[in-house]
C-alpha positions as CSV (number, residue, x, y, z in Angstrom):
1,X,117.7,59.4,166.9
2,X,120.8,57.7,166.1
3,X,124.1,59.6,166.4
4,X,127.6,58.4,165.5
5,X,129.8,58.2,168.4
6,X,133.4,57.0,168.1
7,X,134.2,55.0,171.2
8,X,137.5,53.7,170.1
9,X,139.5,55.6,172.7
10,X,137.1,55.2,175.6
11,X,138.2,53.4,178.7
12,X,136.2,50.7,180.6
13,X,135.9,51.9,184.1
14,X,133.9,50.9,187.3
15,X,131.8,53.5,189.2
16,X,133.9,52.8,192.2
17,X,137.1,54.1,190.0
18,X,135.5,57.5,189.3
19,X,133.1,58.1,192.2
20,X,133.4,58.4,196.0
21,X,130.8,57.2,198.2
22,X,130.3,59.9,200.8
23,X,129.1,59.0,204.3
24,X,128.5,62.3,205.9
25,X,126.3,61.1,208.8
26,X,125.3,63.3,211.9
27,X,122.7,61.5,214.1
28,X,122.7,64.1,216.6
29,X,122.6,67.5,214.8
30,X,121.6,66.8,211.1
31,X,118.1,67.9,211.8
32,X,119.3,71.2,213.4
33,X,121.7,72.0,210.5
34,X,119.4,71.4,207.6
35,X,115.7,72.1,207.1
36,X,115.0,70.3,203.8
37,X,114.8,66.5,203.7
38,X,114.3,64.0,200.8
39,X,112.2,61.0,200.9
40,X,112.2,58.4,198.2
41,X,108.9,59.4,197.1
42,X,110.0,63.1,196.5
43,X,112.3,61.6,193.6
44,X,110.5,61.3,190.3
45,X,111.2,58.3,188.0
46,X,113.7,59.0,185.2
47,X,114.7,62.6,185.9
48,X,117.6,64.1,187.5
49,X,115.5,67.1,188.9
50,X,114.3,67.4,192.4
51,X,111.0,69.2,192.3
52,X,109.5,68.2,195.7
53,X,111.0,67.8,199.1
54,X,109.9,67.9,202.9
55,X,110.5,70.7,205.3
56,X,110.9,70.8,209.1
57,X,109.9,74.5,209.0
58,X,106.6,73.4,207.4
59,X,105.9,71.1,210.2
60,X,106.9,67.8,208.6
61,X,108.4,65.2,210.9
62,X,112.0,64.0,210.1
63,X,112.2,60.1,210.5
64,X,114.9,58.9,212.9
65,X,116.7,57.1,210.2
66,X,117.3,60.4,208.3
67,X,120.5,61.7,209.4
68,X,122.6,61.3,206.3
69,X,123.7,64.5,204.8
70,X,123.9,65.1,201.0
71,X,125.5,68.0,199.1
72,X,124.7,69.9,196.1
73,X,126.2,68.1,193.1
74,X,126.1,64.6,194.5
75,X,124.3,61.8,192.8
76,X,121.5,60.4,195.1
77,X,120.6,56.8,194.4
78,X,118.0,55.0,196.5
79,X,119.2,51.5,196.9
80,X,115.8,50.1,197.8
81,X,113.6,49.2,194.7
82,X,116.3,50.3,192.1
83,X,113.7,49.3,189.3
84,X,111.7,52.5,190.0
85,X,114.5,54.6,188.4
86,X,114.6,57.2,190.9
87,X,118.1,58.7,190.8
88,X,118.5,62.5,191.2
89,X,121.2,65.1,191.0
90,X,121.3,67.1,194.3
91,X,120.5,70.8,193.6
92,X,120.8,71.9,197.3
93,X,122.4,70.6,200.7
94,X,119.9,68.5,202.9
95,X,119.2,65.3,204.5
96,X,118.3,61.9,203.0
97,X,117.6,58.5,204.4
98,X,120.4,56.0,205.3
99,X,119.6,53.7,202.5
100,X,120.3,56.4,199.8
101,X,123.8,56.3,198.4
102,X,125.4,59.8,198.1
103,X,127.9,59.6,195.4
104,X,130.4,62.4,194.5
105,X,132.2,62.4,191.1
106,X,135.9,62.4,191.0
107,X,136.8,65.4,188.7
108,X,140.2,64.1,187.9
109,X,138.2,61.7,185.7
110,X,134.9,63.1,185.1
111,X,133.0,66.3,184.1
112,X,130.3,66.6,186.6
113,X,127.8,67.8,184.1
114,X,128.3,64.6,181.9
115,X,128.1,61.7,184.3
116,X,124.6,62.1,186.0
117,X,122.9,60.8,183.0
118,X,124.7,57.4,183.4
119,X,122.4,56.6,186.3
120,X,119.3,56.7,184.0
121,X,120.6,54.4,181.3
122,X,119.0,51.1,180.7
123,X,122.2,49.3,181.1
124,X,122.7,50.7,184.6
125,X,119.4,49.9,185.7
126,X,119.6,46.4,184.3
127,X,122.6,45.8,186.4
128,X,121.2,47.2,189.7
129,X,117.8,45.5,189.2
130,X,119.7,42.4,188.4
131,X,121.7,42.8,191.8
132,X,118.6,43.1,194.0
133,X,118.6,41.1,197.2
134,X,115.9,40.7,199.8
135,X,112.3,39.8,199.3
136,X,110.4,41.9,201.8
137,X,112.7,44.9,201.3
138,X,114.4,44.4,197.7
139,X,117.5,46.4,197.5
140,X,120.9,46.4,196.0
141,X,124.2,46.8,197.8
142,X,126.7,49.3,197.4
143,X,129.4,46.6,196.3
144,X,127.1,45.9,193.3
145,X,126.6,49.4,192.3
146,X,130.4,50.0,192.7
147,X,131.1,47.1,190.3
148,X,129.2,48.5,187.4
149,X,131.2,48.9,184.4
150,X,130.8,51.5,181.5
151,X,132.9,53.1,178.8
152,X,134.3,56.6,179.8
153,X,135.2,59.1,177.0
154,X,138.0,61.6,177.3
155,X,137.1,64.7,179.2
156,X,136.9,66.8,176.0
157,X,134.4,64.4,174.6
158,X,132.5,64.4,177.9
159,X,132.0,68.1,177.6
160,X,130.6,67.8,174.1
161,X,128.3,65.0,175.0
162,X,127.2,66.8,178.2
163,X,126.2,69.9,176.2
164,X,124.0,67.7,174.0
165,X,122.4,65.7,176.8
166,X,121.5,68.8,178.8
167,X,120.2,70.6,175.7
168,X,117.7,67.7,175.3
169,X,116.9,67.9,179.1
170,X,116.1,71.7,178.8
171,X,113.8,71.0,176.0
172,X,111.8,68.5,178.1
173,X,111.7,70.8,181.3
174,X,110.5,73.7,179.2
175,X,107.7,71.4,177.8
176,X,106.8,70.2,181.3
177,X,106.5,73.8,182.4
178,X,104.1,74.5,179.8
179,X,102.1,71.5,180.6
180,X,101.9,72.4,184.3
181,X,100.6,75.9,183.4
182,X,98.0,74.2,181.0
183,X,96.8,72.0,183.9
184,X,96.6,74.9,186.2
185,X,94.7,76.8,183.6
186,X,92.3,73.9,183.2
187,X,91.6,73.8,187.0
188,X,90.9,77.4,187.2
189,X,88.3,77.1,184.2
190,X,86.9,74.0,185.8
191,X,86.0,75.8,189.1
192,X,84.6,78.7,187.4
193,X,82.6,76.9,184.5
194,X,81.1,74.1,186.4
195,X,80.1,76.0,189.4
196,X,78.8,79.0,187.4
197,X,81.2,81.4,189.3
198,X,81.7,83.1,186.0
199,X,78.1,84.1,185.9
200,X,77.6,85.6,189.3
201,X,79.5,88.0,191.6
202,X,78.6,85.9,194.6
203,X,79.8,82.3,194.7
204,X,77.0,81.2,197.0
205,X,74.5,82.3,194.5
206,X,73.2,79.6,191.8
207,X,73.1,81.2,188.4
208,X,69.7,81.7,186.8
209,X,68.6,78.5,185.0
210,X,70.8,76.2,187.0
211,X,69.7,73.7,189.4
212,X,71.0,72.0,192.5
213,X,70.7,68.2,192.6
214,X,71.9,65.6,194.9
215,X,73.6,62.7,193.0
216,X,70.9,60.3,193.9
217,X,68.3,62.7,192.2
218,X,70.3,62.3,189.0
219,X,70.0,58.5,188.8
220,X,71.0,55.2,190.6
221,X,74.3,54.7,192.4
222,X,75.3,51.1,192.9
223,X,78.2,48.8,193.3
224,X,79.3,45.5,191.8
225,X,80.2,42.1,193.0
226,X,82.3,41.1,189.9
227,X,85.9,40.3,190.9
228,X,89.1,39.5,188.9
229,X,88.5,35.7,188.9
230,X,87.8,33.1,186.2
231,X,85.3,30.2,186.9
232,X,84.5,27.5,184.4
233,X,80.7,27.6,184.8
234,X,80.5,31.4,184.2
235,X,80.8,33.6,181.0
236,X,83.9,35.3,179.9
237,X,83.5,39.2,180.1
238,X,85.6,42.4,179.9
239,X,86.2,43.9,183.2
240,X,86.2,47.7,183.7
241,X,88.9,48.2,186.6
242,X,89.7,50.9,189.1
243,X,92.7,52.0,187.2
244,X,90.9,52.2,184.0
245,X,88.9,55.2,185.5
246,X,91.5,56.6,187.8
247,X,94.2,56.9,185.2
248,X,91.9,58.3,182.3
249,X,93.2,61.7,181.2
250,X,90.3,62.6,178.8
251,X,87.8,60.8,181.2
252,X,86.4,58.6,178.6
253,X,85.7,54.9,178.8
254,X,85.7,53.4,175.5
255,X,87.1,50.6,173.3
256,X,90.8,51.9,173.6
257,X,91.0,50.4,177.2
258,X,92.8,47.0,177.2
259,X,89.9,45.3,179.4
260,X,90.9,42.5,181.9
261,X,89.3,39.4,180.9
262,X,87.4,37.6,183.7
263,X,84.0,35.7,184.1
264,X,80.8,36.6,185.6
265,X,77.4,34.9,186.5
266,X,74.2,35.5,184.9
267,X,73.0,38.0,187.5
268,X,76.2,39.9,187.4
269,X,75.7,40.0,183.6
270,X,72.2,41.8,184.1
271,X,73.2,44.1,186.9
272,X,76.5,45.2,186.0
273,X,76.8,45.7,182.3
274,X,78.0,49.2,181.5
275,X,76.0,51.5,179.1
276,X,76.7,54.5,177.3
277,X,76.2,57.6,179.6
278,X,77.0,55.6,182.7
279,X,79.6,57.5,185.0
280,X,82.0,55.3,187.0
281,X,83.6,56.5,190.3
282,X,86.7,55.5,192.2
283,X,85.3,55.1,195.9
284,X,88.5,54.4,197.6
285,X,92.1,55.6,197.8
286,X,95.2,55.7,200.0
287,X,94.6,59.3,200.9
288,X,91.5,61.4,201.1
289,X,92.6,64.0,198.5
290,X,92.7,61.5,195.8
291,X,89.4,60.0,195.8
292,X,86.1,60.0,193.8
293,X,87.6,60.4,190.3
294,X,85.2,59.7,187.4
295,X,84.9,58.7,183.8
296,X,82.0,58.3,181.5
297,X,81.2,55.5,179.2
298,X,81.1,57.2,175.7
299,X,80.4,54.2,173.4
300,X,78.6,50.9,173.3
301,X,80.7,48.2,174.9
302,X,79.0,44.8,174.8
303,X,79.9,42.3,177.3
304,X,81.8,44.8,179.6
305,X,81.0,44.9,183.4
306,X,82.4,47.2,186.0
307,X,84.3,45.6,188.8
308,X,83.7,45.8,192.6
309,X,86.3,48.3,193.0
310,X,83.9,51.1,191.3
311,X,80.8,52.8,191.8
312,X,78.5,53.4,188.9
313,X,75.9,56.2,188.5
314,X,73.2,55.2,185.9
315,X,71.3,58.4,185.0
316,X,67.6,58.9,184.9
317,X,67.9,62.7,184.3
318,X,69.2,64.0,181.1
319,X,72.7,65.4,180.9
320,X,74.9,66.1,178.0
321,X,77.3,63.0,177.6
322,X,80.5,65.3,177.0
323,X,79.6,67.4,180.2
324,X,79.5,64.1,182.2
325,X,83.3,63.8,181.7
326,X,83.8,67.1,183.7
327,X,80.8,67.7,186.0
328,X,82.0,65.3,188.8
329,X,85.7,66.1,188.4
330,X,84.9,69.6,189.4
331,X,87.7,70.4,192.1
332,X,84.9,71.6,194.4
333,X,83.1,68.3,194.1
334,X,86.5,66.3,194.5
335,X,87.1,68.3,197.7
336,X,83.8,67.6,199.0
337,X,84.4,63.8,198.4
338,X,87.8,64.2,200.2
339,X,85.9,65.7,203.3
340,X,83.5,62.8,203.6
341,X,86.1,60.1,203.1
342,X,86.7,57.7,206.0
343,X,89.3,55.0,206.8
344,X,92.6,54.3,208.5
345,X,95.0,52.5,206.1
346,X,92.7,53.3,203.1
347,X,90.0,55.8,202.7
348,X,86.5,55.2,201.3
349,X,83.3,56.7,200.4
350,X,80.0,55.1,201.1
351,X,77.1,54.9,198.6
352,X,75.5,57.4,201.0
353,X,78.4,59.7,200.6
354,X,77.9,59.7,196.9
355,X,74.1,60.0,197.0
356,X,74.0,63.0,199.3
357,X,76.7,65.0,197.3
358,X,75.2,68.1,195.8
359,X,75.9,69.1,192.2
360,X,75.1,72.3,190.4
361,X,73.7,71.6,186.9
362,X,73.3,74.1,184.2
363,X,70.8,73.9,181.3
364,X,71.7,71.5,178.5
365,X,72.9,74.0,176.0
366,X,75.2,75.6,178.8
367,X,76.4,72.1,179.6
368,X,77.4,71.6,175.9
369,X,79.2,75.0,175.6
370,X,81.1,74.2,178.9
371,X,82.0,70.7,177.7
372,X,83.2,72.1,174.6
373,X,85.6,74.6,176.1
374,X,87.0,72.1,178.6
375,X,87.3,69.4,176.0
376,X,89.5,71.7,173.8
377,X,91.7,72.4,177.1
378,X,91.9,68.7,177.6
379,X,93.0,68.0,174.0
380,X,95.7,70.5,174.1
381,X,96.9,68.8,177.3
382,X,97.0,65.4,175.5
383,X,98.9,66.9,172.7
384,X,101.4,68.4,175.1
385,X,101.9,65.2,176.9
386,X,102.4,63.3,173.7
387,X,105.1,65.8,172.6
388,X,106.7,65.3,176.1
389,X,106.6,61.4,175.7
390,X,108.3,61.9,172.2
391,X,110.9,64.1,173.7
392,X,111.7,61.8,176.6
393,X,111.9,58.9,174.2
394,X,114.6,60.8,172.2
395,X,116.4,61.7,175.4
396,X,116.5,57.9,176.5
397,X,117.7,56.9,173.1
398,X,120.4,59.4,173.3
399,X,121.4,58.3,176.8
400,X,121.5,54.7,175.9
401,X,123.7,55.3,172.9
402,X,126.2,57.3,175.0
403,X,126.2,55.0,178.0
């Protein structure tokens, strides 16, 4: 999207010329004055909206370095890791960390509705990323942020551009709301369909014709010794990695994946070649509630092995290929995995944890019907996500043309 913008009467200014860096610190009483506080991980990339926060009333502990007060309408810019693009517009009063800049627009020069988008322009992030100092804790300094120059239009033009920028933002937010509802619907349908709850009044009763299997009864669960190294005396192969499984939305492992190139020895070539119908699991995670995700190999992938970061289930019992995409991603099964996970800095599942997990398996025809319904929901989600990506690309283009 290209728009014609006359910038002939725009003036070059620096952030320090039109913003005030607020330092409202209260080490003693901030935690008593405000309930909600923002950590950096509550700020999503490339959006001005705050959709998550921590709450002392909910039992979340306030870090001792969190005593800076932010106010509704301020720009919150985390100076650590600016390349993560996590700048937000405060929609309420609260507390943030000392390394987050709290910037207030000077309304003598700025229309508050216009200027927040500046902080998501490529040129701003190029400037702040280029100004990073420190290796262990990469960050940019206020003086470098303050020195950023940009062209500022007259206030009447700011108002018109603000209307256009926020109209695009509203479109994206509405699309995201629809996507969230679709994902919620998918989870409800998965719980009902994959456990047979829609077929019985009592959840503990297994529907007629269904069977209860431990995963070890479905096939062989094993790990791999293939790592991400290249050795001269070994054969080059495609390596299926953890993120290939974890980040899969449609839960398919196929030739669309950009496989890493590594090498493997003869024994690994025999033992770890993946085949159509194999299901790969993620056996570890930073948190217990994000473990055990799976995807199924849906096409022939010669010379492709799975890495040691994955666990494979090779089936000996018949199961519909499409159904395999969903059966182990059943929220009830994922919850079971989370309860079994052990660890301190990283949670893991053992082979026994996988082997002993029980799965409800319906007859083949029922498997196909369930998979077809869930596939349609997933396809709709993928279509919605593609639409959102296009809208965000359009918004990004607009922001970069303005700023």
